[in-house]
N, C-alpha and C positions, 0 to 999 in steps of 0.2 A: 317123139313129141317135140314140137320146135318151141323156140323161146316164147313167142306171143302166146300159144296155148298154155305154156307153163306159166306164165305171169297171171293170165286170166283166171287161172284156177286156184292159185295159191297165193296171190298177192294179199288177201285180208290179213295173213299173219304178219306182214310188215306192219300194218296199223295204216287205218284209212287216212289220218292227216298226213303221215309221212309219204303215202303215195300220191295223195293229191298235190302236195307241196312239189315233190320230185317231178310230176307230170308238168306242173307248171314251169318248172325249170327247163325241162326238155323243151316244152313249147317256146319258151322265150329264146333259145338258142338258135330259132330258126329266124334268122336276121331279115327283118323287113326290106324292101328295096328301095325306101323313100330316102335314103342316106348312106353316104361311103360306111364300110365296115369299120373302118379306121377310126370312127368316130364313137363308136358304140362297142360295148362290151356287155353281152347280155348272161351274166352270170353272177354268183355271188362271191367271187375271189375278192379277196382285199385288194382296194385300189388307193393310190395314192392322193392325198389331201392337197389342196394347193398350197397349204403353210401348215406349221404346226398347230395341231388342234390342242384346244382346253377339254372337251368332252369326247368321250367314245359311245355313250348311251344316253337314252332320254326316255322318261317317263312322264307322260301326259295325263294329269288328271282333270279331264274335261267337265265343265259343268254347264249342260245344257239347259238353256232357257234365261240365262241373263242374272246372275247373283246380284243382290242390291247392294252396291257398293257404298252407299251413303249410311247403311245399316251393319255393314262389316268391315270394310278397310279405309274408309275415305269418310272420317268425322267432318260434320259441317254446323260449326257453332251457329252461324247467321240462321241456318235453317232451321234448328232447334229453337232460335229466339223467335222466328217469325212463323213458327208452325202456326197455320189455321188460317193466315193471311193470304191474299190473291197474289198470285205469282205475276210480276208484270212483263216477263219475257215473253217470247213466242214459244209454243211448244207444238212438237208434231206427235200427233196421237195416234196409236194402232187401232183404238176402239174408242170412236168419239161419243159414241151413245152411252159409254160410262165415265166419260173423261169428268175431270175437275180441275180448275186453276187454284186450288187451295193447297198450301205448301203441308207436307207432312213431315214434321220432326221424327227423327229415329225414335222409338219407344225403348231403345236398349242404349245402355252406358257403354263408353269408350274408356279406356285406360292405357296408361303409356307401359310398354313391356319391353322386356331385355335392357342390356346396357344401351341399346341404340335409342331406346324409348319411343319407338315407332307405335302409334296409337292404333289399337285392336279391339273390335267388339266383344261384349261379353258373351256373345253368340259364339265365338271362336277362341275359347280358352286355351287349347292345345296348340293351335297355329300361333295364337300369341306366345306360347313358350318358345316358339323356335324364331322369334322375331330377328334375332341377331343373324340367323342362317339363312334369311329371306329377302329378296328385293321386292316391294310392293310398288308396281307401276300404276298410277292412279290416273293416267291419261292416255288411256286406250281409246280409239276412235275408229269407227268402221264408217260413221256417216249414214248408216241406215238402221232403221228400228226392226225390221222384220229378221225373224229367225233363221229360215234358210239363207236369205242372201247373205248375212253376215258369218253361219257356219263356213258356207263355201269360200268366202273372203278369207277366214281365218285358217282353214286348213289347204285352200288349193290356190290362194294369190288373186283370184278374180270374183267380184261379187256376183253372185245369183247364177254363174254359169256351171253346169254339170259337166262331168265327163272328163276332168283335170286330175292328175296325180295329186295326192296329198303329201304332206310334209314328210311323213315317214317312209312313203315311197321315192320321194327325191332323196332321202339321206341314202336308203339302201340302195338305190341305183348309183349314186355318186360314191359310196364307201364300200360296199359289199358288206358281207357279214363276218364277225369275229369267230361263228361257230358253225361247224358244219353237221351239227346234230340237232339243231332246232331253227325254226324259221327266224329270219333276221327281224321281221315286223309282227308283233303280235297284238291282239286286240282282246281285252277280257270284258266281255259283255255281261249285261245286268240281267237278273232273274225277271225283272219287268218287262223285258223285251228290248227291241232296239232304239236307240236315241232318235230323235226328230232328224229327218234326212238320211236315216237308215244308211244302207251301205256306202254311200257318197262320203261318209265320215272317214273311213280307210281306203277309198278306192284307188288303183293305181291308174285311173282313167286309160289314156292311149298308151302308156307303157304298157310292157307284157305283163301277165298276170303273176309272174315271178316276184313283183315289186309289191304288191297289194298286201294288206293285213291279214293275217291268219287268226279267224276270229275262234277262241275256245267257248267251250259250251258255259253257261251260266251256273250249272249245277254239275256235282260229281255224277259219274266220270266227266271231266271237262274235255277228254279225247276219246272217243269211242274205238273200241277195236285195238286198244294197244296191246292187249294179252292175244297171244295166238289162239286160234279155235283150239277145242282139246283134240282133234284129230292131228294137229300138227306139234303137240307137246312130246315130252321126253325125248327129246333129241332129234324129233322128225324134221323140225324147221330147219335145224342146223343142217342136215344132211341135204334137204331141200336147197339151201343158200349155196351148199357147196358144188351141188348139181348146176344150179344157175350160172356161177362163176365160172364152172368149167365150160358152159355152152357161150357164155360172154367170150370167153376169152379165145375159144375157136372160131366165134364170129369176129372177132377182131382182127385175127390172123389172116381172116379171107380180106380184111379191108384194112391192110397195114398203113399206118400214116395219116389216118382221120382221126384229127384232134378232137371233133365234136364228139365223135363216138366214144373214144376214150373218156372223155369227161362224163358222158352218159352213162357208162359202165360203172365209173367211180362213183356217180351218183348212186346208182342202185345198190353198190355194194356197201354203202354207209347208212342205206335205210334201216338195217336191224340196229345199228347204233342209236338211231333217232327213237326207235322204239324204247330203248332203255332209258336214253337221256330225258325223255319227255315225261315217263312216269316218275322219274326221279325229281326233276325240277319243281313239278306240279305236287309233290308229297310234302306238304306242310307238318306232318306228324314229326318229322325229322328235328323241329325247330324247339327251342327251349319254353318253358312255361312262362318265363320273363318276357319271351319275345311274343308270345300269344297274346299276353295281357297288355303288353305295350300297344299292340294293334288294335285292341278291345275285342278279341275274339271271344273273350269270356262274357261279353255281354250281348245281349239279343239285338240292341240298337245299332251296333257297330260291327258285329260278327261277321256278314256278308261283305261288306265293304272292306273289313279289316283284312279278310281273308286274300281278297284280290290285290290289295295292296301289298300284302306280303309277297304273293305270288310274283308281282311285279318286281319287288326286289330280287327273288331267286332267279328270275328270268335274266335280268339285266349282270347279275353275278355270274351267270352262265354264258356270257356273250351276245344276249340277243341286243341288238341295236337299238330298236323303238318298242316302246309297248305304250298302250293307250287304254284308259278306263274309261267307260262311259255308265252313264246313268239311263235307266228307261225313260223314254219320253223326254220331258223336259221339266224336272221338278223345282227348278229355281224360278219357273216362270209364275212369279206370284202375282196374280191380277187381284187376288181377294185372299181374305183371312191370310193376310202377310204374317201376323203375329204368330198364328199357329204353325203355317205350312213353312215358313223360313226357319223357325225353330227346329222343327222335324228334321229337314235336309242338313242344318247344320250339326245337328246331334248325330246323324248317321255318319257324317262325311270327315268333321272336324278332328277326331281322335286319329283314326287311321291316316290320314294325310299328314299330319304333323308326325306320327310314328314313322312313317317311310323316311322322312327327313332324317329323323333321329337315327333311325337304323342304318341307313346309309353312311351316315356320317360316322357312327361309331365301329363300323367295318371298313372305313378308309375308303369308301366308294362314292362318297359325295363330290370329291374333287373332280371326278370324271363323269359323273351321271348328273345330268340336267334335269331338274323337276319342275314341272309347270302346272299350275293351278288356275283355272279360270274360264270364263264363258264366252259366248260370242257376242254379248250386249250386256248392258247393265238396266237401271230403272230410273225412272222420272222422279223429279223430286216431288210432284204433286200427287194428289190422291185419285185413286180409280174407286169408283163405287163409294163416293163420299158419304159419311153419315154416320154408322157406328161403327166405333173404332176397333171392334172384334172382326169385323167382316171387310175394312178397307184392304185395298192393295195397291201396287204402283204398275204403270204401264211401261212397255218398252223404251229403251233409251240408248241408241247407238252413238249418240254425240259424244259419250264421255263415260268409262267406266274403268274398273280395277282387276288386275289379275297379279299373280306373284311368280317369282321365279327362285329358283335355289339350285346350289352346285354347278359343276361343269363350268368354271370361270367366272360364275356372276358373284358381283359384290354383295356379301349379305349386310343385314341391317341397317338397311337404307330405303328410303321412298324416292320415287322418281315421277317428275310430272305433277300436274295439278289440273283439277278441275275448278269451275267457277265458284262463288261462295255458296250456291245452292246445291253442287254436284251435277248440274244439267251438262254442262259441255267441257270438254278438254280444252284449257287456255295456255296451258304453259307444258312445253316440251311433249307436243302431241305425237303419240306412237299409233301408226296404222298396222295393219295385219302385214302389210309387206316389210314394214320396218322390223316387226317380229320375227318375220321369217327371215329375213336378211341376217339378223343378229344372231340367231338360233344356228343357221348354216356357218356363219362365220366361227362359232364356238367349236364346231366340229372341222374346223380347218378348210371350208368352203367357201370361195367367193361367190356370191349368188349370181353375178354377172356373168361368171365363167361357168358355171354349171349348167350345160346346155344339153337339151334332148331334141333330135330332129324329128318332126312330126308334119307331115303333108309339105315336106319340103322346105320347112320354116324352123328355125332356131326358137326353142320354147325355153321358158324359164319358169321356175317357181313363182316368182315375183312378177313374171309377166311382163318384162320391160318396163314396170311403172317405176316412177322415182321412190326410192327405197334407202334408207338411212342405217348405218348400223348404230344401236344406240350404245355409243362408247361409254359414257359417264357409268352405266351399270356394269361394265366389265372390269375384272380384276387387272386385265392386261389391254391397253387398248391396241387398236388394230395397226397403230404406226410401228410398233415393236415386234410385229410377226416376222418369224424367218420363214422364207420361202422352203417348203419341204420336197417340192418337185414341180417340174415345168408340165408334167402331163396331166391334162385335163380329164376328169371322169366321162 
C-alpha cells in the first residue's frame, strides 16, 4: 500500500478538523507566483513582530445588528429631556416608510459604575461591574448605515468589498501560531445559524485558507470524528501511525533536502496530538462549579453563550491566537419592540461577556489577551414605527456608536470620544474601523503600514492604505515608547 492509499483509508481516525486544517496548511505552502518567496512565509511558525507586543491573543465578541448605544453605553440627558420632540437635524434612514423624526429617550436608567464612574445602562449590570477594566469607545464611525457594508469595513478594512482577509487572518499571517495542536484562528458559531454576511466574517480572502477561521459546531460534539472509529481502537491507530511514520521517513530519504516535504511530514505527525488537544480544550466539565456559575451556565438564558465564552478562554489559554464569537442573524437589529428585544439579547450576553473579562483577569491572562465587544453600527436617536411605546424601535446608524475593549495593554476605567448631545453622530475623537484595526495590530506588535501581503502584484494592507491613526490615548503604553523587536517584516 502506498502513502496516498493509506491516508485515504485511515485518515478519519485523525479527526476531520485536524485533517482539513493540515490539508489547508499543505495547500498554503504552495507559494503563488505573484510575489517573491522572500516576502512570504505560508506556515504557522512563529514570526517576529515589528516591535514589543502588548497582546498575544484576542477574543472578539461581535454583536451583529447594531447595539443601541444610547440605551447601553452612551447616556444622553438632552435626548431624555427632549424625548417626543421633533429632531431638527438631518437623518439618513434605512427604512423611510417606517421613519419618524420624533426623538426617543432611553427607557432605561444609567448609573455610575466602578471607581472610574463610567455610566452604564441597567440593561448591562454585569458589564457595569467590570467598568474599571474596560475602555468604552463612544465615537465609532463607519459613515454607512447598512449592515454588510459596515461589517466588511469592521472586519476587513474596506466598506462593502467582499473577498478580503479579515482581522484574524491578518494576525495569524503576521505572527503565526503559538500552538501546534490547535488552529490559530477559531470561530464559535451560534445554534441559531450564521451571522449576517455569513462566512465573509472569518474569511481569509485571497490569502491561503490556512489563515481563515476554523468554525466549531454550535452544539456538542463541536468537532466530529475526534474519536477514532471502533476498528482503529485498542492500539490499532497507534500501529497505523507508526507505519505511516515509517513510510514518510522512507519517502523523505528518497527526496533528501526538501524543506517543504519535511515540514509536511511534521504536520501530519502532530495530527494525533491535535486529536487529543481539541477534546481537552473543549471539555468544560473540568471547570469548577464556581466558574460555571460565573459564566451563567447554570441559567437557561445565559447557558449557551456562557459556554462559548468559557471555551474561548480555554482556547486562548492553550495558545489559540484569535477567537470570535458570533450570534445567529443580527439580534441587535431592533427596528421594533426594542424594549422587549434589547432586554432579551442583553440578558443573554451581558453576564457571560463580563465573566470572560473577570476570568481572564483572575488567571493573569487579561494583560496579554485583548477582548473586544461591539457591533458594526449603532441606532438612531429617533423612533421607528412611532406610536405605541411597546412596539417602537430604532433604525440603523453608522454615524456614531459605541464599543468596548479590555486587556491586551488597553487602559481600563475610561471612556474615549463622544457623540453629539443626541447620540446621532461622532463628534469628538472619531474612530474609524481602520483606526480600530491599526490599534489592534499595534497591540500585537505589528505596524499596520508594514504588515504587507502581495496580491495581484500589489501590496495589500488590512487598513487598505487608508488614513489610519493609532488610538494612543486608550493605550497603557503609547507608541513612542515601543522598542523595536525585529527588523524582519512578516
